[in-house]
NUKEKOL-959869 format. One record per residue: x, y, z of N, C-alpha, C, O, CB in turn; residue in one letter. Coordinates in steps of 0.05 Angstrom, whole numbers, plus 5000, padded with zeros to 4 digits. Glycine has a CB too. Example, Ala and Ser with C-alpha at 12.3 -4.5 7.8 and 13.67 -1.06 7.14 Angstrom:
BEGIN
526448865156524649105156526449345156528549345169522649115181A;525749555142527349795143525850015157526850235161528249885114S;
REM end
This chain:
BEGIN
192119762737190519662759188419452749188119242761189019892774M;187119522728185119342716186419082707185318872710183619482693A;188819112696190318872686190918682709190518442707192918952672Y;191818792732192518632755190018502767190118272776193918792776H;187818642767185318532777184318302759183518092769183118752779T;184518342733183718132714185517892716184617662716183718242685L;188117942719190017722721189617562747189717322747192917832720R;189017712768188517582794186017402793186017182802188217782816Q;183917512780181417362777181917112760180816902765179217542765E;183517142739184116922721185616702737184916462733185817012697Y;187516772753189116582768187516452790188216232799191616712779M;185316572799183616462820181716252808180516102824182016682833L;181416242782179716042770180815762776183315722775179416082739M;179115562781180115292785181515192759180715272737177815102793P;183415002762185214942739183814832714184514912692187214742748P;181914652717180714532693179014742679179014762654178914292701V;177414892694175815112682177615312668177015392646174115252704T;179815392681181615582669182815482643183015622623183915652689R;183615222643184915112619182915092596183515162574186014832625A;180514992602178514952581177515222569177515252545176114792591Y;176815412586175815662576178015812561177515962541174715832598T;180515782570182715922556183115802528183415952508185415882571T;183015542525183315412499181015492481181415552457183415102501V;178615502491176215582475176515872466176015932442173615552492C;177416052483177716332476179916362455179516512436178316502501L;182216232459184416252440183616132413184516242392186916112451L;182015922413181115802387179416002372179716032348179615542392T;177516132386175816332372177416572362176816672341173616422391S;179416652378181116882369182616802344182916962325183016962392I;183716552344185216462321183516452296184416522274186416182326A;181016362299179116352276178416642267178216702243176616192282V;177916812287177117092281179317232265178817402248176617242307Q;181917172271184117292258185117142233187117212221186517322277L;183516942225184116772202186816622204188016562184184216942177D;187616572229190016412233189316122229190915962219191216462261V;186916052238185815782235183115792221181615972226185615642263V;182615592205180015582191178115392207178915182216180315482162S;175615472210173715292223173315032208172414832220171015432226P;173915032182173714782167175814572176175514342170174114842137F;177814662190179814482201179214392229180714242241182514602200G;176914482240176314432268173814252271173614112291175914682283L;172014262252169414142257169513832257171413712247167414232235Y;167513712269167413422272166513292246164413352235165513342295F;168213112236167712982210168712692212171112642210169013132186N;166912502217167712222220169312112196171211952200165312042224P;168612192172170012092149172912182148174712022142168612172123L;173312432154176112542154177712422177180112382175176112842157L;176312352199177712222222178611942215180911862220175912222247I;176811792202177411502197178911462171180611272170174811352196T;178511632151179711582125182311732122184211632109177811642103Q;182411982132184812142129186312172155188312322157184012422118K;185412042176186812032202187212312214189312372226189511892199F;185212482210185312752222184212732251182012822257183612962205E;185912612268185012532295184312772312182712752331187212372308I;185613012306185013242322182113322322181213472340186713472313W;180613232302177813302300176113172322173713232325176713222273R;177312982337175912872360175913072384174213042402177312612369L;177713272383177913462405177113742397175613882412180713472415L;178013832374177514112366174614202365174014432370178814172340T;172714022359169814112359168914202386166914352388168113882350P;170314132408169514212435170614492442169814612462170414012455F;172414592425173814842432172715092417173415312424176714812426F;171115052397170315272380167315332384165615162379170815222350F;166715572394164015662399163115882379161116022384163715772428F;164615902357163916102338165716352340167116382360161016182340G;165516522321166916782322165416972341163216912350167216902294T;166717202347165517382367162817472359162417602338167417612372F;160817422376158117492371156517452397157717362417156817312348S;154017522397152317472421152217182428152417112451149517582416F;151917012408151816722413154416622425154316452444151316572386N;156716722416159316642427159416732456160216572474161616762411F;158716982461158817092489157016932507157816862530158117382489L;154616872498152616722514153716452522153616362545150016702499F;154816312502155916042507158316042525158615872542156615912481N;160116242521162516252538161916322567163116212585164416462526M;159916492571159116562598158016312612158716262635157016792598I;156216172598155115932611157215722615157215582636152815822593F;159015682596161115482599162915552624163415382641162915472574T;163815802625165415882648163915862674165015762694166416172643Y;161515962675160015972700159515692711160015642735157416122695R;158315512695157515252706159815062708159814882725155315142689Y;161815082691164214922694165614992720166414822735166114962670C;165815252726167015342750165415272775166515172795167515642750R;162815302774161115242797161214942804161114862827158315332793M;161414772783161714482788164414422801164614282820161314332762L;166514542789169214482799169614582827171114462843171314592780E;168414812834168714922861166614832880166814872904168715222859E;164514692869162414602886162514302892164114222910159714662873G;161014142878160913862884163413712877163813482886158613732869S;165213842861167813712855170113852869172513802862168313712825F;169614002890171714142904173613932917172713742930170614322926R;176213962912178213772922178213502908179513312916177713722951G;176713482886176513232870177013292841175413232824173713102874R;179313402835180013482808180013242789179113262767182713622807T;181113012799181212782782178312692774177912612751182612552796A;176512702793173712632787172412822767170912742750172012622813D;173213082769172113282751173213232723171813252703172813562760F;175813162721177013092695175612842683175112832659180013052698V;175112652701173712412691170912482680170112372659173412202715Y;169412662694166912752683167212882656165612832638165512942703M;169313042653169913182628170312972606169212992584172413362631F;172012772612172712572592170212412585169712342562174912382602I;168612332605166212192601164312342582163312232563164712132627F;164012602587162312772570163312792542161712772523162113042582G;165912822538167112852511166812592496166012592473170012932513C;167512362508167412112494164512042487164011952464168611882511I;162712082505159812012500158712202478157212112461158212042525T;159512452479158512642458159612562431158112572411159412922465T;162212492429163312402404161912152393161312142369166312352407V;161411962410160011722401157211792390156411682369159711522425I;155811962404153112052394153312212368151812172350151612212415C;155312382367155712552343156412392318156012482296157912762348A;157412152323158111972300155611892285155711822261159511722311W;153311902298150811812286148912032279146811982266149411612304F;149512272288147812502281149512722268152012712271146312612305V;148312902255149813112240150413352258149013552257148213202215N;152613322274153513542291156313622283158113442280153413462321L;156813872279159413962271161214062294163614002294159114192251L;160014202313161514302336160014212361157614222363161714612335F;161614122381160513972404160714112430159814012451161813712406L;161914352431162314492456159714572469159514562494163914742451G;157714652454155114732465153814502480152614532501153314842443H;154014262468152914022481154313962507153013892527153013782462S;156914002508158413952532157614152554157414082577161513972527L;157214402546156314612565153614542576153114572600156214882551T;151814442559149114362569149314142589147814122608147314282545T;151213952585151713742604152513852631151513772652153813542594M;154414052631155214182656152814302670152414272694157314412650F;151114452655148814582666146914372678145914412700147314752645V;146514152664144613952674145613832700144013802719144213732653Y;148113752701149213622725149113822749148313742771152113532720I;149914072744149814272766146914302775146414322799151014542756W;145114322756142314372763141114142780139614182799140614412738A;141813892773140813662787142013642815140713532834141213412772R;144413742818145713732844145113972862145913982885148713712841R;143614162851142814392867139814442863139014652852144414642858N;138114252871135314262864133714482877131514552867134014002871P;134714602898133114802913134015082907132915272919133314742942Y;136015122889136915392882134815522865133915422845139615382867V;134015772873132015922858133516092837135616212843130316102877R;132416102813133716252792131616412777129216382782135116062772M;132516592760130616732742132116782716134616812716129616992754N;130616782694131816812668131417102658129217182652130516612647F;133717252657133617532650131717692668130617892659132817562621F;131317602693129717742711126717722706125117872718130518032712G;125917542688123117532679121717282689119417282696122917552649L;123117052688121816792693123116652717125316552714122016622668L;121816652740123016512764122516212762120416122753121816622790P;124516062770124315772770126515652787128315792796124415652741F;126315392793128415262808130515142789129915092765127215042826R;132915092799135115012783134614772764135514782741137414952801A;133214562773132914332755131514392729131714232710131414112770P;130114612728128714692703130514852684129714902661126214852709Y;132914922693134615092677135314972649135115112629137215152692L;136014722647136614612621134314632601134714682578137514322623P;131914602612129514612594128814902587127714952566127114472608W;129515082605129215362598131115442575130315592557129715542623V;133515332576135415382554134415252528134915372506138115262561L;133215022529132014902505129915092493129915142469130814632511V;128115192510126115382501127315632489126315742469124115452524A;129515732502130815972491132015912464132016092446133016062511F;133115672460134215602433132015602412132415682390135615322435S;129615502420127415492402126615782394126115832371124915352414V;126515962414125816242408127816372390127116542373125616402435L;130316302392132416412375132516282347134016362330135116392388L;131016072344130915932318133315732315133915652293130916122296G;134615662337136915482336135915192338133815142349138915542358N;137615012329137014722332137214652361139114732375138814552315S;135314492371135414402399136814132402136914032424132514382410V;137714022380139013762381141413762400141713572415139913672353L;143113972398145413972416144614002445146013882462147314202408V;142514152451141514182478140513912489141113832511139414392480D;138913782473137713522481139913312485139813152504135713422460I;141913322467144113132470145613182496146312992511146013152446L;146213432502147513502527146013422552147113332571148113802528G;143313462551141613382573141713082577141812982599138713472568I;141512932554141512642556144212532568144112352584141112512528A;146412642559149012562569149312642598150412492614151312672552I;148412882605148512972633146812792651147612722673147613252635G;144512712641142812532657144112262660143912142681140012502643H;145412162639146711902641148911912662149211732678147911822614L;150512122662152612152682151412172710152312042729154412392676Y;149412342713148112382739146912122749147212062773145912592736F;145711962732144611702740146811512749146511392771142911572718F;148911492734151011302741152611392766153611222781153011272717L;152911652769154511752791152911802817154011752839155912002783E;150511902814149011992838146511822845145811802868148112272834D;145311692825142911542830143411252834142711132854140911592807V;144611122814144910832815146510732839145710532851146310742790F;148710862847150210772870148610772896149210622915152710932874P;146410932897144810952921142410762921140810752940143811232925N;142210602899140110402898141010162914143410112917139410332868Q;139109992924139809752938141709572922141009482900137309592946P;144109532932146109372918147609512896149409392884144809132907G;146909762890148109902868151109952872152709892854146710162863G;151810052895154610112901156309852902158609852893154910272927R;155109642914156509392915157009272888159009152882154909192932R;155009312870155309202842157509352828159009222813152609232827L;157709612832159809772818162509702829164509702814159210072821L;162609632855165209582868166109302864168509242868165109652897A;164409112857165108832855166708782829165708842807162608652855T;169108672832170708622808169408392792168308202803173608542815P;169608412766168508202749170507992743172908052739167408322722R;169707742743171407522737170907432708168707342702171007282756I;172907452691172507382663173207082659173006982637174307562645L;
REM end
């Protein structure tokens, strides 16, 4: 009975969220069982350009660590906000959601080329959280039942939580910056005077 309930819930997940979270979970299981080494997954520009290990452009987004509290925390946030975006503001717009995904991955890789980041999934998750938070400004939230706030403050609450845990906030800040860039280009700039016309006007080379 529990198996059928779990399977039903899994199949009810929107397709992009289901695919991404499944790959992330399988990657962590493979590392946990020593089938795959994390040294073969992390982002390394030199190995990409000199040894043509092209898969390192993708695999850093799939590994959230071995099973631990940090892994569970990241996977819950990834699943929750990826799904809420896909079922919310991107409902019926799977292609646009995939485009947002690709935009986030490419921009994160470009930024990671200049800073020392090994795994990029956390930054992508923070981007999901930021975009969802900006598109739901009046949603009331609380953090572990202790701190009430509105949704737009959620990314910054996560930054503060990372500081309390002694983690680097660089990945959070990067995710917020990329999320803000996407939000500005998609939601803010087109609504400025002439903004939508500028985006729609073909350029003559």
